[in-house]
C-alpha positions in Angstrom: -31.8 -19.3 40.6 -31.8 -20.4 44.5 -32.1 -18.5 47.2 -32.2 -18.7 50.9 -34.7 -18.8 53.8 -33.9 -17.9 57.0 -36.7 -19.3 59.5 -36.0 -18.9 63.7 -38.2 -20.5 65.4 -39.3 -18.5 68.4 -40.4 -15.7 65.5 -41.7 -17.8 63.0 -42.2 -17.1 59.1 -45.6 -18.7 59.1 -46.6 -15.9 61.9 -45.0 -13.2 60.4 -46.1 -10.9 57.6 -44.5 -11.4 53.8 -42.0 -8.3 54.1 -40.6 -9.6 57.1 -39.6 -13.1 55.7 -38.5 -11.1 52.5 -36.1 -9.7 54.6 -35.1 -12.7 55.9 -34.0 -14.4 52.4 -30.8 -14.0 50.9 -29.3 -15.0 47.2 -26.2 -16.8 49.4 -25.5 -19.7 51.7 -23.5 -17.1 54.0 -25.8 -14.4 53.7 -28.2 -16.5 55.5 -26.2 -17.9 57.8 -24.4 -14.5 58.6 -28.2 -13.3 59.5 -28.7 -16.1 61.9 -24.9 -15.1 63.9 -26.0 -11.3 63.8 -29.1 -13.2 65.8 -27.1 -15.2 68.0 -24.2 -13.3 68.3 -23.4 -14.1 71.9 -23.8 -17.3 71.8 -22.0 -20.5 69.8 -24.2 -21.2 66.7 -23.7 -24.1 65.0 -25.2 -25.4 61.2 -25.7 -28.8 60.5 -25.1 -28.8 57.1 -27.4 -29.0 54.2 -30.2 -32.1 54.4 -32.6 -33.2 52.3 -36.1 -33.3 53.6 -39.9 -34.1 52.1 -40.4 -30.5 51.1 -36.8 -28.7 50.7 -33.0 -28.3 51.4 -32.7 -28.2 55.1 -30.1 -26.4 57.5 -30.3 -26.7 61.1 -29.4 -23.8 63.0 -27.9 -24.4 66.7 -27.1 -21.7 69.6 -25.2 -23.4 72.5 -26.6 -27.3 71.6 -30.3 -25.8 71.2 -32.4 -25.9 67.9 -33.4 -22.5 67.2 -34.1 -22.1 63.4 -33.5 -23.5 60.2 -32.3 -22.3 56.9 -34.3 -23.5 53.5 -32.8 -23.8 50.5 -35.6 -22.4 47.6 -35.5 -22.4 43.9 -37.0 -19.2 43.0 
């Protein structure tokens, strides 16, 4: 089964506890997008759509035209 992990660049997953990363992990793409919409609620949010990268399939997230994070699609 696939899961979706949200990473907010200002508070990256590399620097937070495992429990917080788990709270940013979702079963569906829609849940992951909703998490970002709540973080950028007063701003214009855009998603790039998923693209293959060297590590994971990634969907970059933009608020007001600035890249603020990403959603990675990962196997369980």
